[in-house]
C-alpha positions in Angstrom: 14.0 -9.8 -111.9 15.7 -12.4 -109.1 18.5 -12.2 -106.7 20.6 -15.2 -106.8 23.3 -16.6 -104.6 25.9 -18.7 -107.2 28.5 -20.2 -105.7 30.7 -23.3 -105.4 31.1 -25.4 -102.4 33.3 -28.0 -101.6 31.6 -31.5 -100.4 31.5 -31.0 -96.7 29.6 -27.6 -97.3 32.7 -24.7 -97.3 32.6 -21.7 -99.6 36.4 -21.0 -98.9 39.4 -21.9 -96.7 39.6 -20.1 -93.7 42.1 -18.0 -94.7 39.5 -16.8 -97.5 41.1 -18.6 -99.9 39.5 -20.3 -103.5 42.7 -21.4 -104.8 41.0 -25.1 -104.0 38.5 -24.5 -106.8 40.6 -23.3 -109.4 42.3 -26.8 -109.5 38.9 -28.5 -110.7 37.9 -29.1 -114.2 34.6 -27.5 -115.2 33.7 -27.1 -118.6 32.6 -23.0 -118.9 30.9 -23.7 -121.6 28.5 -26.2 -120.0 25.6 -26.7 -118.0 25.2 -24.3 -115.3 29.0 -22.5 -115.6 29.4 -18.7 -114.7 30.0 -17.0 -118.3 25.8 -17.8 -119.0 25.0 -16.9 -115.3 26.9 -14.0 -115.5 25.1 -12.2 -118.8 21.5 -12.3 -116.9 23.6 -10.2 -114.2 22.9 -6.6 -113.6 23.9 -5.7 -110.0 26.3 -7.6 -107.7 26.5 -7.9 -103.5 30.0 -8.7 -102.3 31.0 -9.7 -98.7 34.7 -7.5 -98.4 36.5 -10.7 -97.8 35.7 -12.0 -101.1 36.1 -8.7 -102.7 39.6 -8.3 -101.2 40.1 -12.3 -102.7 39.1 -11.2 -106.5 41.5 -8.1 -105.7 44.2 -10.5 -105.2 43.6 -13.4 -107.3 43.2 -11.0 -110.7 46.3 -8.8 -109.2 44.2 -5.1 -108.5 42.7 -5.6 -112.4 38.3 -5.3 -111.8 36.6 -7.9 -114.4 32.9 -6.8 -113.8 31.2 -4.5 -116.1 28.3 -4.1 -113.7 27.7 -2.1 -110.6 29.1 -4.0 -107.4 28.3 -3.0 -103.9 30.6 -4.3 -101.5 29.1 -4.8 -97.9 32.4 -3.9 -95.4 32.6 -1.9 -92.2 36.6 -1.1 -93.3 37.9 1.1 -95.8 39.1 -0.4 -99.2 40.6 0.2 -102.3 38.4 0.8 -105.3 40.0 -0.3 -108.7 40.2 3.0 -110.5 37.0 3.3 -113.4 35.2 0.5 -111.5 31.5 1.1 -110.3 32.0 -0.4 -106.7 30.1 1.0 -104.3 31.6 0.5 -100.8 28.4 0.1 -98.2 27.6 -0.9 -94.3 24.1 -0.1 -95.0 21.2 -2.0 -94.4 20.9 -5.2 -96.9 16.9 -4.0 -98.2 18.4 -0.6 -98.9 20.8 -1.5 -100.7 18.9 -4.6 -102.7 16.3 -1.6 -103.5 19.2 0.6 -105.0 21.0 -2.9 -106.9 17.0 -3.2 -108.7 17.0 0.0 -110.0 20.5 0.2 -111.1 20.4 -3.6 -112.5 18.1 -2.0 -115.1 15.7 -5.5 -115.3 18.5 -7.9 -115.0 18.7 -10.4 -112.0 21.2 -9.5 -109.0 24.0 -11.8 -107.8 25.2 -12.3 -103.9 28.8 -13.1 -104.8 30.1 -14.2 -101.7 30.0 -15.2 -99.0 27.4 -17.4 -97.0 26.7 -14.9 -93.9 25.9 -12.2 -96.9 23.7 -14.5 -98.7 21.7 -14.9 -95.8 21.1 -11.6 -94.6 19.8 -11.3 -98.2 17.4 -14.3 -97.4 16.8 -13.3 -93.7 15.3 -10.1 -95.3 13.0 -11.9 -97.7 15.2 -10.9 -100.1 17.0 -14.5 -101.6 15.1 -15.6 -104.4 18.1 -18.7 -105.8 20.6 -20.5 -104.3 22.5 -21.9 -107.6 25.6 -24.1 -106.1 28.6 -26.4 -107.9 29.4 -28.8 -105.6 33.4 -29.4 -106.4 35.3 -33.3 -105.8 37.1 -32.2 -102.6 36.5 -31.3 -99.0 38.3 -28.8 -97.4 37.4 -29.8 -93.2 36.8 -26.3 -92.2 36.5 -22.9 -93.8 33.4 -20.1 -94.6 30.2 -22.1 -94.6 28.5 -22.0 -97.6 24.9 -20.8 -95.9 25.0 -20.4 -92.0 21.4 -20.1 -91.8 18.6 -22.7 -92.0 16.7 -22.0 -95.4 14.4 -24.6 -97.0 14.9 -25.1 -100.5 13.1 -26.9 -103.7 15.3 -28.4 -106.2 14.3 -26.9 -109.4 17.7 -28.1 -111.3 20.4 -30.3 -111.7 23.3 -31.0 -113.7 26.7 -32.6 -114.3 29.8 -30.8 -115.1 32.5 -32.6 -115.4 33.4 -33.1 -112.3 31.2 -30.9 -111.0 27.4 -31.7 -109.0 25.2 -28.5 -110.1 22.4 -27.5 -108.0 20.1 -24.6 -109.0 17.3 -24.0 -105.5 14.5 -22.0 -104.8 14.4 -20.1 -101.6 11.0 -21.6 -99.7 9.6 -18.7 -97.9 7.8 -19.6 -94.4 
């Protein structure tokens, strides 16, 4: 079992615009059956951690429909509407405590820190982030939500090209 931060980034290191939009990403050319693509990755995941801004973007983008079957913890300090029938748990708890709950719920599968970079950084700070997967899109944003607003040492495990994306998989090195 491992905890992954799997995301896409602009070439200049942003995962979302200042308005928390991912519209720039949806215009990019990627093979969903290609190397390091989302569908195969998502099959290995038993539980998700998500920041509130990411959750709100997903809900807007999917017109309020929830597309995940895995239990999902949304880290927030505000009240959010949860889709009916979805296993979405709002929390403002410590990532270490929530991580333990996620491991139990994942049933031996991996964990995915969906977003954002600040949340992934909290998992890294707690020594709970094992891998970072980044799909670099051929676009620059100039500003926005940074990929990982932390200093981390990483080891490159794998690299691939998926159409216009440069994909990298890294192990988080612990001091």
